[in-house]
N, C-alpha and C positions, 0 to 999 in steps of 0.2 A: 591113592587112598584105598583102603580096604575096610569093608564093613562085614563082620562075621555074624552079628546078631540078626536074627530074623524077627519080624513083627507081623502078626496076623491082625488085620483090620477088618471090621465088619461094618458095612454101611446098610442100615435098615431102610428099605423102600416100602412104599404103600400107596394105594390109589389116592389121588388128590394131593400128593406131595408137591412142594415147590422144587423143581429139578435143580436149580442153581444152588440150593442149600447143600446138596450132596455133590453135585458135579464140581463145585468150587474146591472143596477139600480133596475130592478124589483126584483132581488134576494135580494138586500138590503131592499127594501120596504116591501117585503113579510116577513121579519124578524122583522118588527116593530109592536108595539101594536096599535090598533085602526085605522088601515089603510084599506081603501077599494080601490081596484085597478080595473080600467076599461081599457081593451085593445080595442082600437077604430079604426074603419075604416068605409068606406061608407056602406058596407054591411057585412053580417056575412058569407062570403065564405072564404075558405082557401087562404092564401097569401103565395106566393113563395118568399123567401128571396134571396139575391144576391148570397148566397152560396148553393142554392137549397133546403134549409130546408122549410118545410111547417108549418105555424102557423095559428091559428084560432082566429080571434077577437071575443069578446063577447058583444060588444057595438057598435052601429052605431052612426054616426054624429047626426041623427035625435033624437035618444032616450037617448043621453048622458046627464047626469045631470050636473049642474054647478060644475066645478072642482076647487079644492083648488090648485092643481098642474097640469099643462099641460106640457107634455114632448114629444119630438120627436127626433129620431136619424137620422143618415145619411144613405147612401147606394149607391151602384153602379148604382142603378136604380132610384135615386131620381130626376134626371133631367126630367124624364117622367111625374112626378106628382107635382113637386115643383111650377109650374105655374098654376095648376088646380084651377079655380075659386072656386069650391066647397070646396076644401081643404083649400085654403086661407081664405075663408069666415068662415069656422069652427074655424080656429085659431083666427081670429079677434073677433068672437063672444065670445069664451071662454076666450080669452086674455083680454077682457074688464072687466071681473069680477074675474078672477083667482087671488089667492094670490101670486102665484109664476109661472112665465113663464120661461120654461127651455128647454134645448136641450143638446144633446150629439153629438159630431163629426160634420158632415155636416148638422145636423138638424137645426143648427142656420140659415141656408139659408131660411128655411121655415118661421122662425120667422121674419127675415129681410124683406122678400117679403110680409109678412102680415102686415108690418109696426110696428112691435112690438119691434124692436131694434133701432129705430131712437133715437139718443142721448144717446145710451147705449154702454157699452163696453162688448165684448163677446169673447168666445173661439170657436175654430172649429178645424177640422183636419188640420195638418200643410200644406197639399197640397191645402187646400181651403182658406188659409188666405187672399191671394190677391183677390180672387173672393168675399169673404165676405166684404172686405174693399171697393170694388167698389159699394157695396150696401149702403154705408154711415155709416158703423159700425166701431167703434174703436175696432180693433182686439187685443186681449191679447194672449200672448204665454204661460200663466200659464196652469196647468193641469185643474184647475177649476177657472172660473172667476165669481165673484159675483159683480153685480152692482145694488144696491137697490133690487128690487124683481125679477131681471133677473139673473138666475143662469145657466151657460153654461159650458159644459165639452169639453175637447179636444177630440182627436181621440179615438174611439173604446173602448179600455180598461180603458180610463179615466172615463167611465161611472160608474165604481165602486167607484172611489174617489168622483165623482159627487154625487152618490147616498148616500154615507155616509155623505157628506156635507149637503145635504138636510135633511137627517135623524136627524142630530144634531139640525137643525133649527126647524123641526116639533116636535120632541119628546125629545130633550135634549141630552146632550153629553153622558150620561150614556147609554141611549137606543141605540145611534149610536155605541158606543163601544161594546155593547153586540151583535149588529147585525154584526159588523166586526168580532168578535170572533166566532159567530155561523157559518159564512161562511168561517172561517179560512183564511181571507184575510191577508196574510203575504208575500207579493211579494218579490221574490229573483231571478230576471231574470238572465239567464246564460250570457247575454251580456248587456252592458250598452250603448245601441245605440237606445233607444226607442224614441228619439226626434231628429230632424235635428240638433239641437244645440250640441247634444252629438255625433251624428253619423259621422259628418264631411262631407265635400263637395263631396268627391269621392263616398261614399256610398249613399248619398242623390241623386246624379245624376243617379246612377245605379238603385235606387229604382224608380225614376221618369220615366226612360226609360222602366222599367219593367211594371209600371202602365199604361203607354201609349200603350205599345205593347201588353202585355198579357191581361191586364184588360180592355183595351179600354178607359181609362180615358183621358180626355182632360186636360193635364197638361202642364205648360210652362217650 
């Protein structure tokens, strides 16, 4: 197999992000041929994620090349940066030329506030669906939502499904299948409660109380 086309993918990092939102798709992308990945933030200092992990960007807003794919995830700390003018300006600049504008989990809020989801349908974490809808976005409940060149994943672990979906678009189905096999993505969860539709009202309410009390999230 030969793959001649190159794809430049930018993963936007920020303090307080959920690391799996980005590590999931990055693991898929790293298994693809002809892909160049940039891990982007304002400066090249270590970033502390919402679970205490430290990660290091390798590209700044200023020196980032034009991207074929721009992607951002969510996180418990996103509210501190999601209205940052410098951050939104970067999304607007790259979003004006990128072939695919994408997000995982609550990252869709960044895209919406940068004006990149107006008139589009998008996914997000189930706890953020109402909030995203208030920004004028038609919210989908699927694990991955594709609306023209906007591709968005649901909460956290949906980033792997999302990554494989983009992999197929960029490199073809066979390459995406090889990536899936290489990372041995064969999910068989011990419980079938991974979405509010499956979990039921009682467990959803308990999860929301936990999120509000322990994680400090503003949930309704």
